[in-house]
N, C-alpha and C positions, 0 to 999 in steps of 0.2 A: 721400914726404910728400903728403898729400892737398891738391889745389888747393881754394881757397875757392870755393864756389858752382860745383861741378862739375855739369854737366847732361848727361844721356845719354838717348837715345831708343832703346828696344828694345836696350839694351846697347851702343850705339855713341855716339861723340862727336857732339854736336848741331851741325848746320850751320844757317846763317841761314835757308835755304829750308825747313828742317824746321819752323821756328817760324811760318811764314807763316799757317797755318790757325789757330793758337792766337791770333794777333793779330786775325785777321779774324772768327773765329767763337768766341764765348764759350760753348762747349757742352762739358761734360764733368764729371768729378768727381775727387775726390782723397782721400788720407788722409795724415796727418802723424804722424811717430813719432820717438822718441828711441832711438838705438842706442848701446849700450855693449859693447865687445869682441865685436862681431858679433851681439849679441842684442837683442831687443826684448820688453818686457813687453806681452802681449796681441797678439803677432804674428798668432795665429790669428784674432783679432777684426778686425784690419786687413784681412787677406786675405779674410775672409768679406764684409766691407763692400765691398771692391773688386769682388769676384766678383758680388755681388748687384746693385750699382749699375750695373755694366757691362751685365749682362743687361737691366736695365730701360731704360737710356738708349740702348744700341746694338743690342740684340736678339741679342747674341753672347756666348758663354761666354768667360770669361777664366781661363786655366789658372793655378792658384796656383804651380806649380813654375816656370812661365815668369817670374812676377813675382819669385819668390825668386832665380832666376838673375840677373835684372837688378839686384836689390838687392846681391847678393854681388859682382857685377862692379863696381858703382858704388863700394862702400866699400873694396874691395880688402883690403889688410892693415892698414888704419888701425885703431888701438886707442883713439884718443881718443873721448870722447862726441861723437856726431854728431846732427845734425838732418836727417832725411830727409823728403822730400815726394814722394809718388807720384801723378802726374796721369795720368788715363786720358782720352784723346781719340782721334780717328780722322782721319787725313789722307784717308781714303776717303769721308768724310762728304759727302753731296750735299744741300745746303741746300734744293734743290727737291724731293727725294724722301727726306724724313726717316723715312719708314715702312720704308725698306730697311735690312735688317741689314748692318752693316759690321764689319770687323775692327778691334779696338782697338789703339792705340799706347800704349806705356807710357813716360812721361817721368819720370825720377828726378832730383831735385835734392838734392845733398848739400852740407852746410856744417857747420863746427864748431858744436856745441851751445852755446847761450848760457844764462846764468842770468837768469831774470826776477825782478823784485822780488816780495816776498811781503807788502808793506804792505797793510793792509785797504783795500778798494775802496769808493768812494762812487758809487752807481748812480743814474741817472735813468731813470724808466720811460717807455716809448713804446708807443703802440698800433700794433703791427706783427706780422705773421706771415710767415715765409719760405715761398716756393713750395716744394713738395715737401720739406717740413721733414725727412723721414726720410732724405734723401740729402745727403751732404756734397758738394754741387755747387759749381761755380765761380762761380755768380752771387752774388758777395760785395759788390757795390757798395752795396746798402742797409745791410749790416752796418757797414761803415766810415763810411757817411754818418751813421748814427744815433750811432755812437761820437763822430764829430766834433761833432755837435750837442750831445751830452752834455758834452763837454769845453768847448765854447764856453759852456755854461751853468754851468761851474764844477765839474762832476763828473768822474769818471774813465772811466766806461764806460756803455753802454746796456743796459737790461733790457727785454725785450719782453713785452707783454701782448696776448693775442689778442682777437678781436671779442667773445668771451663774457666778457671781463674776467679771464681766467685768466693768471697768470704762466706763461711757457713756458721761455725760455732767454735767455742774454745774447748779445752780438754774436758771439763765437766760443767760447762756453763754456756748460756746464751749471751749474745752481744747485741747491743743497740747503738745507733749513732744519732747525733743531733745536728741538724742544719738550721738554716734560717726559717724553715717552714714547719719544723716539728721533728718527730722521731722517725727514723728509718730502720726497719728490720731487714736484715739480709735475706734475699730470696735465693735460697739454695737448700738442698736436702740437709736436714738437721733434726735433732730431737727438740720438740717444742716443750720446754720445761714448764712445770706447774707454776713456778714463780713468774715466768714470762707471761703465761696466760692470765694470771691474776693482775699483773701490771697492765696488760692490754685491756682487760675488762674495766679496771679502775680508770684508765685513761679515757676509755669510751664514755664512761659516765661523767667524767670531768670535762669533757670537750677538748682533750689534748690531741692534737692532730698527729696521725702516724700513717706510714705507708710501707708497703712491702715491695722492695725492688732490689735488683742485683747490686751488690757493692763489691768493687774490685780494689785491689791494692793501689792501683793507679788513681782511684777515685778519692783516696783518703783525705787529700788536702781540701776537699770540698766540705768536710765536716769539722765543726768546731769542738765537739766533745764526743766522748764515747763512754759506755758503761757496760758492766756485766751483771748477770743475774743468775742465781741458782738457789737451791733449797736452803742452803746454809746462810747465804748472804743475798738477800733480795736485790740489793743495789750496791755496786762498788765501782768507783770511777776508774777509767783507764787513762794512764799517763801517756802511753805511746804504743805504736805498732811499728816494729822495725825502727826506722829512723824518723818516722812521722810522729810529731808530738801533738797532744790534745790539751785543751784547757780543762780545768776542773770547774765545772759550773755548779756551784753549791746550790743556787736557787733552783736550777732544774732538778738536781738530785732530790731536793726537799719536796718539790712538786710531785715527782715520780714516787717518792716514798709515801706521800699522802695518798696517791692513787692506789698503791699496793695495799696500804693499811685500811683503805675504805672497804676492802673485802672482809666480810664477817668471819669470825671464828665459827667453825662447825663442830658440834659435839660428836665425838666418836660413838 
């Protein structure tokens, strides 16, 4: 039976000294995924993200089969739905010579998957843009800080608006809007989540119209509904952004859910 919160580094049980650099130096990136019966939707997208970001942050290639071996070892024969997080860091990192390429370490955290609520979210907007928005890096302090500020103000979560006034993304999720013509994805620097990519691929196969264009706070009245997507919850309706309210379109959500689920499970 799987231990709760199993943590392995490079396929071996983690020791306290292995985590020293993680505590001292907040530098690296990660990907989070849901596993069922040893399979992941969008596994190829997760591996591509890990490979690309490792090359950019550490100057070294990350072999996909190496990561898959570690994932298989971590989950063992467990058949329950699991939540996996793959962190890439390097114990060889020299903070005085960050221009030097170093070999990456792969930390895998495994826990039983949990069910998140799907009640509509009330969002508060903030002027903020993540550094290196295209990378799912470990610099998450501002994300949770703005979520905290939103909750202190009576909302559920934070929505980010860049310096040009364009809506980009939420604290740890992507956002989409629906108008009379189809789905609109905000055109602004953001992390393109795996769940978002799976939604877009399923929509393309199903003939659901979508477009990429700037969305500003002043534009929100033009959209009848909105939704968020991330690894834990592929689809969740949004009730409001600041004072602007949205309808919960159950038929649209079901259609989008079918688009997402049309993507096959890929065996690790």
